[in-house]
N, C-alpha and C positions, 0 to 999 in steps of 0.2 A: 531348388532355389533356397538359399539360406536367408532366414529372417534377419532383418536389420535391428540391432538393439536400439531402443528408443534413446538411450543416453550416449550412443556412440558419437564420436567426433572425428573429423578428418582434419589433420594438421591444426588442431586446437580450435577448430570452428565446429559448431553444432551441425548435425545433419539436418536435412530438410524435415524429417519426421520429428526431431527434437524441437525444431522451431515451431512447427505446427502445434505440437502439444503445449508449448509455452503460450502461444497465441490463444489456444482454446482455454487455458487456465486463466489468462488475463481477462478474456471475454466473460468468463464465468465469475471471476473474483471481483471485478470492477463494480458491478451492481451491488454486490454484497457489501463492499467497502463503503459505497455511497449510503446504504441503509444505516450502517453503523455510525457514519459521520453525521447523518441526519439526527440520530438519537443523542449525539454529543453536542451538536450545534447549539441548542437552547442554553446549555450551561455556559458556553463560551460567549454567546450573545448577551447573556445577563451581565457579563463583565465588560461589555463593549468590544468584544472580539468576534472572530469567526474563523472557519477553516475551509479551505478549498482543495478539492482533490485535483492534483496536477496530472498524475500518471501512476500506473501500476506496472512495474517491470519485474517479472518473476515474482519473488516473494517480498519485493521492496515496494512500499507504498510511499509515493512522494506527494507531500501536501504543502500548502502555503498558508501560514498563519496570517490572518488579516486583522485590521483594526487595532484595538488595544493589545491583542495577543502578539502582533508583529514585533513590537518593541518592548514587550514586558520582560523584566528580569526573570520571571518564572516561566518563560516560554519553553525552556528545555524540560522543566518538570511537567508542564502541560502536555508537551509532545510525547515524552517517554512514559510518564506515570499515568497519563490520562488517555490520550488518543491511541498510542501504541498498545498499551495494556488492553484497552477495550477491543481493538481490532484483533490482536493475537488471541484473546479469549474466545471471540466469536468466529474467527476465520483461521483455521489451522494453517492455511497456506501462507499467511502473512509472517514473514521473518523479522522485518523491522520497518520503522517509519522514519523517513527523512524529511527535513524541512528544506524547501528550495526557494 
């Protein structure tokens, strides 16, 4: 029996094994992302804002900026320079952060 490569795909679709590995990574990464967001949250709340974790898809963390952060002209800086930088520094599996 030939072993199936974890990254193999059939007609552009990931194999069952690849999907299971992605799910395991999300299950492992999501609590870590929550911990990092909890450490950032007081800084955002001090300015009348907050952040909510929406989802983790592969290496992409999807968040929603709330309160004053939601409409702030510096929201992109907060997202990329603050939240994304902290997550990438502490969790190597994080590739980027998106606001939804």
